[in-house]
Every structure is written in structure tokens, then in C-alpha cells.
N, C-alpha and C positions, 0 to 999 in steps of 0.2 A: 578412620573413625576418631572424632575429636571429643565426643561427649558420651560418657557411660553412666547410665542411671539404673541399670539392672543390678543393683547392689549399691554400696556406698558411692557417692558421687566421685567420678574421676574425669579429669580433663587432660587432653594431650595437645601439644603444639603440632604444627605442620611437620616438624621433624620427628615426631613421635615421643619427644621428651615430655615428662609430666609437667603440667601446669598446676601449681599449688594455689588453690582457692582457700584461703585461711578464714577461720572464724565461722561460727555457726550461722549467723544471720545472712551473710553474703552467700553461703552455700545453699541455705534454704531458698533464698531469692532466686538463685540460678536454677535450682531444681524446679521451682514453680514455673519459671519462664520456659524451661525445657518441656515440662509437662504440657504446656499450652503453646508450644513453639509455633510461630507464624501468626498467632492471634494476639490481640491487645489484652493486657491484664491491667486492671485499674489499680491505682494506688490504694484504694479502700480494700480491695481483695488482698493485696500484698501486706497491708497493715494487719489485717485479720490473721493471715497465715503466720506472720512473723511474731506477733505479740498476743494474739487472741483478743480478749477484751481488756487488756491492760497496756495498750499502746501508749508510749510517752508522748508529751506534746511535741517533742522534737522528731517524731516518727517520719514525717514527710522529708525533713532534712536528712535524717539518717538514711532513708531509702535512696535519696540522690547520691549520698556518699557511697553507698554500696554499689549502685549502678556505675558510678565513676570508677570505682575499684575494679569492677568486672570488665568494663570497657578497656581498661588499661592492661588487665592480665590475660583476657581471653584471646585465642587465635583470631586474627582479623578476618573480615569477610569483605572482599573487594567486589565492585567499587563502593558498595554501601557499607555502613558500619555493622557490627555484629548485633548490638542492642539499639533499637530505635526508640524514640520517645515522642509523645505529643501531649497535649494538655491532660494531665492526670492519668496517663497510661504509659506502659512500656511493653515492648515485645522483642523477642529474640528471633533472629533469622538463622535457620539451620537447614542445610541440604540433607536429603534423605540418607545419604551414605555417611553423614557426620554424626548420627545419633544411633546408639546401639539398639534402641527399641525398634526403629524402623528397619534396621538391618535384620533383626531377629524376625520380625513379621514377614519380611520378604523371603528369607531363607525357609521359614516354616511353610509358606504358601508354595514356594518352588518345590520343596521336598515332597509335600503332599501331592502336587500335580505329577511329579516324576514317579511316585509310588503308584498312583492310580493309572499312570501311563505305561506301567510295566518296565520301569527303569529303577529297580531297587538299589543298585550300587550308587548311582548318582544321588538318589533320594537319601540314602544313609549318610553320604558325605555332607550334604547340605544341612540335614537335620542335626548331625553331630556338631557342625559349626554353629548352628543356631543355639543349641543347648550349652555350648561352651561359653556363650556370651553372658550367661547368668552367673553372678557372683554373690547373690544374696537377695534381700528384700528390695523390690523395685522402688525407686524414689525414696531411698532410706532417710533422706534429710527432712521429709515432709510429714506432718501429722497424719494419722490414719484417716481421719474424717475428710481430709482434703483429697486423698488419693485412693480411697477404698475401692471405688468402682474400677479405676484403671488397674489396680493391683489384681482385682478379681478377673478382669478381662485377660490380663497378661498371664495369670496363673493358669487359666483355662487353656490358653495357647500353649503354655509350657507342657501341660499334661497331654494335649493332643500331639505335640511334637515328640514327646517321649514315646507315646504309643505308636505313632507312625514309624519312628526309628526302629522300634521293636519289630513291627511287621516287616520292615525292609530287611532286617538282619535275619529274621526267621526264614524269609524267602531266599536269602543268600546262603542258608544252611548253617547259620551261627546260633542255633537254638540254645545250646548249652551256655553260651556267653551271656545271654540276656536273662537267664533265670534269676540271678541275684537282683537285677533291676526290677523284674516283675514281682519278686517277693516284697520288695520295698514299696512298689506302687500299690499292690493289693493291701498292704498294711496301712499306707497313708490314705487311701481312698477305698475302703473295704466294700462299699456297695456299688462301685463303678464296675460294670460287667466286662468292659473290653479288656482290661488287664488280666482278669481271670480267664477269659477265653484264650488270650495269648499264653498265659501260664500253662493251661491244660495242653495246648498245642506243643509248646516247647518241651514240657516234661515228656509227653508221649513220643515226640520225635527224638528224644535222647534216651529212649528205652526205659523211662521211669513211669510205666503205666500205672502202677499201684499208687504212686504219689499223685498222678494226674486225677485218678478217681477219688482219692482222699481230698484233693483240692476242690473238686466239684461238690463233694458232700459239705465241705466247709462253707462255700458260698451259698449252697442251697439252704442250709440251716440259718445262715446269717440273714439272707433276704426274707426268709419265711418268718423268723422270730422278730426281726426289727421292722420290716415293712409289710409283712403279711402277703408277700407275693412269691412267685416261683421264678427261677432264672428265665431269661428271655430265650427266644427261639435259637439264637446262635449258640449260646452255651449248651442248650439241650441237644442241639445237633452234634456238637463236638463230643459231648458226653456219650451220646448214643454210638458214635463212630468208634470211640475208644472201647466201649463195651463189646461191640459186635465184630469189628475188624481189627482192633488193636492199633489203629493208626488214624491220623487226621489227614484228610485228602488235600486240603488247601489251607492257606493262612486264614486267621480270623477275619471276618467281614469288617471292612473299614467303617461300616455304619454302626457297629456294636459298641456304643459309647455309653 
């Protein structure tokens, strides 16, 4: 993996050694090209991202200088160059396994398929590897208005990956180990029902039935007071099982999101 944007921008050479892309403007330019890797980005768009409405008259020349610097510093791509240009536009060429975002998406998809296919151990491994790729805010070098939709998309994938990994670990019998993560997930996303269903299951399977019932009351009152609704069918089913038989028969439904 040569380019990492799931956090502050990082670049590595083919030997794994860090490549230092210095100064804010070249870093932002590289991040923008990586955001739209494989597609042409106009000089006008680059100018807007780098300077907003206060671009200097030398901006086109400055952009050429930044591109030259990046071409010199970045790992080469043979037989073509890493950054291509044509009249008024630039694009970067990146293979899927060279960018952490595409590696993350591939691992999440693979882990989800393995989980649904009854292979929780393999799923947990791939999902853990995907989650470990995150180091902070995606595309940290770019203004929020430029990357807002991509960040929202990636954040949703991050939540789904975290929840899938919890399901895999509960299935493997590691319920106690995932409770701290579930406490965090239910705090960060309090009206998202799937982590609550997983929390009830994990608590019950570790002999903490009273805590599980208390957690159900917490999400019941939260949904009722803030949204005017009751918990969904999956949460209600788990709650009823805890009340009547003191156990949850199977892991939370994957569709309870």
C-alpha cells in the first residue's frame, strides 16, 4: 500500500520507506487527486480547493510546480507516469491495492460475505485488518465541503465493519471482549439499534442478565423520548428471550442496523 488517506496523508515508497510530501498545498493537491483517482481534475477545481476564492494570479503556475514536485517524489508507476496531464487537467493513476480506501472497502465486503456465509473466524480477521487501516479523519488535508459526502460514506462503512466484527466475535464466543466496544458504539450512535441488540446479546451471554435488561430500558426510553418510536422487532425479540428464557438463542440479525 503506497497511499494512505484514512487519516493524515501518508505515502510510502515501493520499499516501504516513508515518502515525505512537504508543505500544505502539495499535500492537499495530492489528497484531492487521490480522492478522484483515475479521473481528470480541472485546474479550476484544484484552484478552488487550494485557495478558495482568493487564488493568486500565479495559481496556475504554482499548481504546475506542485505537480512537478509530486512527480519527482511519488513512487513511479510504469510504464506510464504516476500523474498525467492534459490541457487544463490532471489525474493520478493508482492501482486498487495501492490506496488504503480501496483496500478497506475490499476487506469490509469480504468480511461481510464471510460472516453471512458462516465463516466468522475469517470474517473477524479481515474486518480487524480493515478497521486497523483507520488512523483518523479521512482525507484530513482537504476542506470539509470538498470531502463531506465521501467522509459520510466511509464513516458508514466503518460503523458497519465494526458491527460485523462484533457479530463475528460474538459467534466465536468472545462476547465479553466486545462489550467495551459496544458501550462506545452505543454512546457514539445512541439511536442505532444494531449495537444495542449486540450489547444485550453480549451481556446476556456473559451472565450479566440484569445489565442486559437495564440496557434495553435505556434504548427503549431513548427512542421513545427522542424519536417517538419503540425499539424494532429484533431488539424486542432479544429482550423477550432474556426475560423468558434468560438467554439469546442466536446472534443479532445482520439486518438490524
